[in-house]
C-alpha positions in Angstrom: 19.1 16.9 26.4 18.0 19.7 24.0 14.4 20.2 22.8 15.5 19.4 19.3 17.1 16.1 20.3 14.1 15.1 22.4 11.7 15.8 19.6 13.7 14.0 16.9 11.9 11.0 15.4 13.1 7.5 16.5 15.6 5.7 14.3 14.2 3.5 11.6 14.8 -0.2 11.3 16.5 -1.9 8.3 14.1 -1.5 5.3 15.5 -4.6 3.7 15.0 -6.9 6.6 11.6 -8.1 8.0 11.2 -8.3 11.7 10.0 -11.5 13.5 6.3 -10.4 13.7 6.3 -9.6 10.0 7.9 -13.0 9.1 5.6 -14.9 11.3 2.6 -13.1 9.8 3.8 -14.0 6.3 4.2 -17.6 7.2 0.7 -17.8 8.6 -0.9 -15.8 5.9 0.9 -17.6 3.0 -0.9 -20.8 4.1 -4.3 -19.2 4.6 -4.2 -17.1 1.4 -2.6 -19.9 -0.7 -5.2 -22.5 0.2 -8.3 -20.5 1.0 -7.9 -17.7 -1.6 -5.7 -19.5 -4.2 -3.6 -16.3 -4.2 -1.2 -15.6 -7.0 1.1 -12.6 -7.7 3.1 -11.3 -10.6 5.2 -8.3 -11.5 7.4 -8.3 -8.3 10.4 -7.8 -10.5 9.2 -4.3 -11.1 10.0 -3.4 -7.5 13.5 -2.1 -6.7 15.7 -4.5 -4.8 17.2 -1.6 -2.8 16.0 1.9 -2.0 12.5 3.2 -1.5 9.4 2.9 -3.6 5.9 4.3 -3.4 3.2 1.7 -4.0 -0.2 3.0 -5.1 -2.8 0.2 -4.5 -6.5 -0.1 -5.2 -8.6 -0.8 -2.1 -10.9 -3.8 -2.2 -11.0 -5.0 1.4 -9.2 -5.1 4.8 -7.1 -7.9 3.3 -5.3 -5.6 0.8 -2.2 -4.7 2.9 -1.6 -8.3 3.7 -2.2 -9.5 0.2 0.3 -7.0 -1.3 2.9 -7.4 1.4 2.8 -11.2 1.9 4.8 -12.3 -1.2 7.6 -9.7 -0.7 10.9 -10.3 1.0 11.0 -6.7 2.1 8.5 -5.1 4.5 6.0 -2.4 3.4 5.3 0.6 5.6 1.6 1.5 5.3 -0.4 4.5 6.4 -3.3 3.6 8.6 -5.9 5.6 10.6 -4.4 6.8 13.9 -7.6 5.5 15.7 -6.6 1.9 14.9 -3.4 2.3 17.0 -5.6 2.6 20.1 -7.4 -0.7 19.5 -6.1 -3.5 21.7 -4.1 -6.1 19.9 -4.6 -4.4 16.5 -2.6 -1.4 17.7 0.2 -3.6 19.0 0.4 -5.4 15.7 0.4 -2.1 13.7 3.2 -0.6 15.9 5.4 -3.7 15.2 4.7 -4.0 11.5 6.1 -0.7 10.2 2.7 1.0 10.0 2.5 4.9 10.2 -0.5 6.6 11.8 -2.4 9.2 9.9 -5.3 11.5 10.8 -7.9 11.1 8.1 -9.9 14.2 9.2 -7.1 16.6 8.6 -4.0 16.6 6.4 -1.0 16.0 8.5 2.3 17.4 7.6 3.9 15.2 10.3 2.5 12.1 8.4 3.9 13.5 5.1 7.3 14.1 6.6 7.4 10.6 8.2 6.4 9.0 4.9 9.1 10.9 3.0 11.6 10.0 5.8 10.8 6.3 5.4 11.0 6.4 1.6 14.4 8.2 1.8 15.5 5.6 4.3 14.8 2.9 1.7 11.3 1.6 2.7 8.5 0.6 0.4 5.6 2.8 1.4 2.1 1.6 0.5 -0.9 3.9 0.2 -4.5 3.5 -1.0 -5.4 6.6 -2.9 -9.1 5.9 -2.9 -9.0 6.6 0.8 -11.6 3.9 1.6 -12.6 0.4 0.4 -14.6 0.0 -2.8 -18.4 -0.4 -2.6 -18.7 -2.5 -5.8 -15.3 -3.9 -6.6 -14.3 -1.2 -9.1 -11.5 1.4 -8.6 -13.1 4.6 -7.2 -12.0 8.2 -7.6 -8.6 9.1 -6.0 -8.3 11.6 -3.3 -5.6 14.2 -3.8 -4.0 13.9 -0.3 -1.2 11.7 -1.6 0.0 14.0 -4.4 2.3 16.0 -2.2 4.1 12.8 -1.3 4.2 11.7 -4.9 5.7 15.0 -6.0 8.2 15.3 -3.2 9.5 11.7 -3.0 12.1 11.0 -5.6 11.5 7.3 -5.7 9.9 4.8 -8.1 6.1 5.0 -8.1 4.6 1.5 -8.6 0.9 1.0 -9.4 -0.6 -2.2 -7.9 -3.8 -3.9 -8.8 -5.8 -6.3 -6.5 -8.6 -8.5 -7.8 -10.8 -11.0 -5.9 -10.4 -9.5 -2.4 -13.7 -7.7 -2.7 -15.5 -11.0 -3.3 -13.5 -12.7 -0.5 -14.3 -10.0 2.1 -16.5 -7.2 0.9 -17.5 -4.2 3.1 -19.9 -5.1 5.8 -18.9 -8.7 6.3 -16.6 -10.1 9.0 -16.1 -13.4 7.2 -13.4 -14.5 4.8 -15.1 -16.4 1.9 -13.1 -18.8 -0.2 -12.2 -17.4 -3.6 -9.4 -16.6 -6.0 -7.2 -13.5 -5.6 -4.7 -12.0 -7.9 -2.2 -9.2 -7.3 -0.3 -7.4 -10.1 2.6 -5.1 -9.6 2.9 -2.7 -12.6 6.0 -1.0 -14.0 7.2 2.1 -12.4 5.5 5.3 -13.7 7.9 7.5 -15.7 9.2 10.3 -13.4 9.4 12.7 -16.3 5.7 12.1 -17.1 4.7 12.7 -13.4 6.8 15.8 -13.3 5.2 17.2 -16.5 1.9 17.8 -14.8 1.8 21.3 -13.3 0.5 21.9 -9.8 -2.5 23.6 -11.4 -3.5 20.3 -13.1 -4.1 18.2 -10.0 -7.1 16.4 -11.6 -5.0 15.4 -14.6 -2.3 13.9 -12.5 -4.8 12.1 -10.3 -6.5 10.5 -13.4 -3.1 9.6 -15.0 -2.1 7.7 -11.9 -5.5 6.2 -11.4 -5.6 4.8 -14.9 -2.4 3.0 -14.3 -3.7 1.4 -11.1 -6.9 0.5 -13.0 -4.8 -1.2 -15.7 -3.1 -3.3 -13.1 -6.4 -4.2 -11.4 -7.9 -5.1 -14.8 -4.9 -7.3 -15.6 -5.4 -9.0 -12.2 -9.1 -9.4 -12.8 -8.6 -11.0 -16.3 -5.9 -13.3 -14.9 -8.3 -14.3 -12.2 -10.9 -15.3 -14.9 -8.4 -17.1 -17.1 -7.4 -19.7 -14.4 -9.6 -22.1 -12.6 
Protein backbone atom coordinates (compact mmCIF):
# COMPACT_ATOMS: atom_id res chain seq x y z
CA UNK A 1 0.00 0.00 0.00
CA UNK A 2 1.38 3.43 -0.92
CA UNK A 3 1.96 6.19 1.64
CA UNK A 4 -0.69 8.35 -0.02
CA UNK A 5 -3.27 5.57 0.20
CA UNK A 6 -2.46 4.81 3.84
CA UNK A 7 -2.75 8.51 4.81
CA UNK A 8 -6.01 9.10 2.96
CA UNK A 9 -8.91 10.09 5.22
CA UNK A 10 -11.52 7.41 5.89
CA UNK A 11 -14.66 7.39 3.75
CA UNK A 12 -17.53 9.48 5.06
CA UNK A 13 -20.98 8.09 5.89
CA UNK A 14 -24.19 9.15 4.19
CA UNK A 15 -24.82 12.81 5.19
CA UNK A 16 -28.58 12.41 4.71
CA UNK A 17 -29.02 9.41 7.00
CA UNK A 18 -28.64 9.36 10.79
CA UNK A 19 -26.86 6.40 12.35
CA UNK A 20 -28.34 4.34 15.19
CA UNK A 21 -26.59 6.25 17.99
CA UNK A 22 -27.77 9.59 16.58
CA UNK A 23 -31.36 8.38 16.26
CA UNK A 24 -31.41 6.87 19.75
CA UNK A 25 -30.00 10.08 21.17
CA UNK A 26 -32.67 12.10 19.38
CA UNK A 27 -35.41 9.85 20.72
CA UNK A 28 -34.17 10.22 24.29
CA UNK A 29 -33.45 13.94 24.10
CA UNK A 30 -36.75 14.79 22.40
CA UNK A 31 -38.57 13.56 25.51
CA UNK A 32 -36.20 15.27 27.95
CA UNK A 33 -36.08 18.58 26.09
CA UNK A 34 -39.75 18.55 25.17
CA UNK A 35 -40.96 18.04 28.73
CA UNK A 36 -38.20 19.57 30.87
CA UNK A 37 -37.23 22.50 28.64
CA UNK A 38 -40.44 22.94 26.63
CA UNK A 39 -38.22 23.24 23.57
CA UNK A 40 -39.57 24.67 20.33
CA UNK A 41 -37.84 25.25 16.98
CA UNK A 42 -38.63 27.22 13.83
CA UNK A 43 -36.93 28.07 10.56
CA UNK A 44 -35.89 24.52 9.68
CA UNK A 45 -37.21 25.15 6.16
CA UNK A 46 -34.20 27.44 5.61
CA UNK A 47 -31.86 24.44 5.66
CA UNK A 48 -31.14 22.74 2.33
CA UNK A 49 -32.72 19.31 2.00
CA UNK A 50 -29.63 18.06 0.17
CA UNK A 51 -26.04 19.21 0.06
CA UNK A 52 -23.86 20.77 2.71
CA UNK A 53 -24.49 23.84 4.86
CA UNK A 54 -22.43 25.73 7.43
CA UNK A 55 -24.38 26.45 10.63
CA UNK A 56 -23.12 29.36 12.77
CA UNK A 57 -24.59 29.05 16.27
CA UNK A 58 -24.41 31.19 19.41
CA UNK A 59 -23.04 29.29 22.39
CA UNK A 60 -25.10 29.37 25.59
CA UNK A 61 -24.37 25.99 27.18
CA UNK A 62 -23.15 22.45 26.70
CA UNK A 63 -26.69 21.67 25.55
CA UNK A 64 -26.41 23.69 22.33
CA UNK A 65 -25.20 20.94 19.95
CA UNK A 66 -28.04 18.69 21.11
CA UNK A 67 -30.66 21.44 21.00
CA UNK A 68 -29.79 22.43 17.43
CA UNK A 69 -29.38 18.89 16.11
CA UNK A 70 -32.31 17.20 17.84
CA UNK A 71 -35.17 18.42 15.61
CA UNK A 72 -33.38 17.67 12.32
CA UNK A 73 -33.75 14.60 10.16
CA UNK A 74 -30.14 14.92 9.02
CA UNK A 75 -27.07 14.74 11.28
CA UNK A 76 -24.84 17.71 12.06
CA UNK A 77 -21.08 17.30 12.09
CA UNK A 78 -19.72 19.53 14.87
CA UNK A 79 -16.21 20.62 15.73
CA UNK A 80 -15.14 19.77 19.30
CA UNK A 81 -11.97 20.03 21.39
CA UNK A 82 -9.68 17.12 20.62
CA UNK A 83 -9.15 16.56 24.37
CA UNK A 84 -12.80 15.50 24.71
CA UNK A 85 -12.14 12.50 22.47
CA UNK A 86 -9.87 11.09 25.17
CA UNK A 87 -12.57 11.18 27.86
CA UNK A 88 -14.15 7.75 28.51
CA UNK A 89 -17.71 7.37 27.23
CA UNK A 90 -17.81 10.97 25.94
CA UNK A 91 -15.06 10.22 23.45
CA UNK A 92 -16.88 7.10 22.24
CA UNK A 93 -20.09 9.06 21.74
CA UNK A 94 -18.30 11.85 19.85
CA UNK A 95 -16.60 9.39 17.51
CA UNK A 96 -19.97 7.87 16.64
CA UNK A 97 -21.94 11.09 16.18
CA UNK A 98 -20.03 12.69 13.31
CA UNK A 99 -17.97 15.05 15.53
CA UNK A 100 -14.61 16.36 14.26
CA UNK A 101 -11.71 17.00 16.68
CA UNK A 102 -10.02 20.41 16.68
CA UNK A 103 -7.03 21.72 18.60
CA UNK A 104 -8.14 25.01 20.16
CA UNK A 105 -4.57 26.03 21.03
CA UNK A 106 -3.41 26.17 17.42
CA UNK A 107 -5.17 26.65 14.11
CA UNK A 108 -5.29 23.28 12.42
CA UNK A 109 -5.23 23.07 8.64
CA UNK A 110 -6.16 19.41 9.01
CA UNK A 111 -9.38 20.40 10.81
CA UNK A 112 -10.13 22.97 8.12
CA UNK A 113 -9.60 20.45 5.35
CA UNK A 114 -11.79 17.90 7.12
CA UNK A 115 -14.60 20.41 7.64
CA UNK A 116 -14.48 21.39 3.96
CA UNK A 117 -14.42 17.72 2.96
CA UNK A 118 -17.57 17.08 4.99
CA UNK A 119 -19.34 20.13 3.61
CA UNK A 120 -18.50 19.07 0.06
CA UNK A 121 -19.69 15.56 0.87
CA UNK A 122 -23.05 17.03 1.82
CA UNK A 123 -22.93 17.32 5.63
CA UNK A 124 -24.31 20.06 7.79
CA UNK A 125 -21.29 21.36 9.72
CA UNK A 126 -22.02 23.26 12.94
CA UNK A 127 -19.61 25.65 14.64
CA UNK A 128 -19.76 28.11 17.54
CA UNK A 129 -17.88 31.24 16.43
CA UNK A 130 -17.69 32.66 19.97
CA UNK A 131 -15.28 29.83 20.75
CA UNK A 132 -16.64 29.35 24.26
CA UNK A 133 -19.90 29.51 26.19
CA UNK A 134 -21.39 32.87 27.07
CA UNK A 135 -20.86 34.20 30.60
CA UNK A 136 -24.09 36.22 30.73
CA UNK A 137 -26.45 34.87 28.05
CA UNK A 138 -25.56 37.44 25.39
CA UNK A 139 -23.73 36.73 22.12
CA UNK A 140 -20.05 37.47 22.65
CA UNK A 141 -17.40 38.55 20.12
CA UNK A 142 -16.67 36.10 17.31
CA UNK A 143 -13.21 34.63 16.93
CA UNK A 144 -11.85 34.77 13.36
CA UNK A 145 -10.75 31.14 13.12
CA UNK A 146 -13.87 30.06 11.19
CA UNK A 147 -13.54 32.71 8.45
CA UNK A 148 -11.23 30.57 6.31
CA UNK A 149 -13.91 27.88 6.31
CA UNK A 150 -16.65 30.39 5.53
CA UNK A 151 -14.72 31.84 2.58
CA UNK A 152 -13.62 28.52 1.09
CA UNK A 153 -16.80 26.48 1.49
CA UNK A 154 -19.25 27.17 -1.32
CA UNK A 155 -22.32 26.13 0.67
CA UNK A 156 -25.25 27.96 2.32
CA UNK A 157 -24.26 29.74 5.55
CA UNK A 158 -27.10 29.53 8.08
CA UNK A 159 -27.19 31.67 11.26
CA UNK A 160 -28.77 29.92 14.26
CA UNK A 161 -29.98 31.50 17.50
CA UNK A 162 -30.48 29.65 20.80
CA UNK A 163 -32.30 31.23 23.75
CA UNK A 164 -33.02 29.73 27.17
CA UNK A 165 -30.15 27.24 27.28
CA UNK A 166 -28.09 29.64 29.39
CA UNK A 167 -30.82 29.71 32.03
CA UNK A 168 -31.25 25.93 31.87
CA UNK A 169 -27.56 25.09 32.23
CA UNK A 170 -25.25 28.10 32.71
CA UNK A 171 -21.49 27.84 33.03
CA UNK A 172 -20.35 26.33 36.30
CA UNK A 173 -23.43 24.21 37.01
CA UNK A 174 -23.75 20.48 36.33
CA UNK A 175 -27.52 20.57 36.73
CA UNK A 176 -30.21 20.90 34.06
CA UNK A 177 -32.82 23.28 35.39
CA UNK A 178 -36.37 23.26 34.01
CA UNK A 179 -37.03 26.10 31.63
CA UNK A 180 -38.11 27.20 28.19
CA UNK A 181 -35.78 26.93 25.20
CA UNK A 182 -36.24 28.26 21.68
CA UNK A 183 -34.06 27.66 18.62
CA UNK A 184 -34.37 29.76 15.45
CA UNK A 185 -32.73 28.88 12.12
CA UNK A 186 -32.30 32.01 10.01
CA UNK A 187 -32.23 32.45 6.24
CA UNK A 188 -28.98 31.68 4.44
CA UNK A 189 -26.63 34.65 4.27
CA UNK A 190 -26.23 36.01 0.71
CA UNK A 191 -23.05 34.58 -0.77
CA UNK A 192 -22.45 37.74 -2.80
CA UNK A 193 -22.55 39.82 0.39
CA UNK A 194 -20.09 37.51 2.15
CA UNK A 195 -17.78 37.58 -0.87
CA UNK A 196 -17.90 41.39 -1.00
CA UNK A 197 -15.82 41.69 2.18
CA UNK A 198 -12.11 41.84 1.24
CA UNK A 199 -9.64 39.80 3.25
CA UNK A 200 -8.37 43.04 4.71
CA UNK A 201 -11.77 43.67 6.32
CA UNK A 202 -11.87 40.66 8.61
CA UNK A 203 -13.53 42.64 11.40
CA UNK A 204 -16.29 43.81 9.07
CA UNK A 205 -17.11 40.27 7.97
CA UNK A 206 -17.04 39.00 11.55
CA UNK A 207 -19.47 41.67 12.70
CA UNK A 208 -21.76 41.18 9.68
CA UNK A 209 -22.09 37.47 10.44
CA UNK A 210 -22.37 38.08 14.18
CA UNK A 211 -25.26 40.51 13.74
CA UNK A 212 -27.22 37.87 11.83
CA UNK A 213 -26.65 35.32 14.60
CA UNK A 214 -27.68 37.97 17.16
CA UNK A 215 -30.87 38.60 15.16
CA UNK A 216 -31.75 34.90 15.34
CA UNK A 217 -30.93 34.77 19.05
CA UNK A 218 -33.06 37.87 19.67
CA UNK A 219 -35.91 36.31 17.71
CA UNK A 220 -35.62 33.16 19.82
CA UNK A 221 -35.49 35.21 23.03
CA UNK A 222 -38.60 37.23 22.13
CA UNK A 223 -40.44 34.04 21.14
CA UNK A 224 -39.47 32.58 24.48
CA UNK A 225 -41.04 35.56 26.29
CA UNK A 226 -44.22 35.56 24.24
CA UNK A 227 -45.29 32.00 25.09
CA UNK A 228 -45.99 30.59 28.53
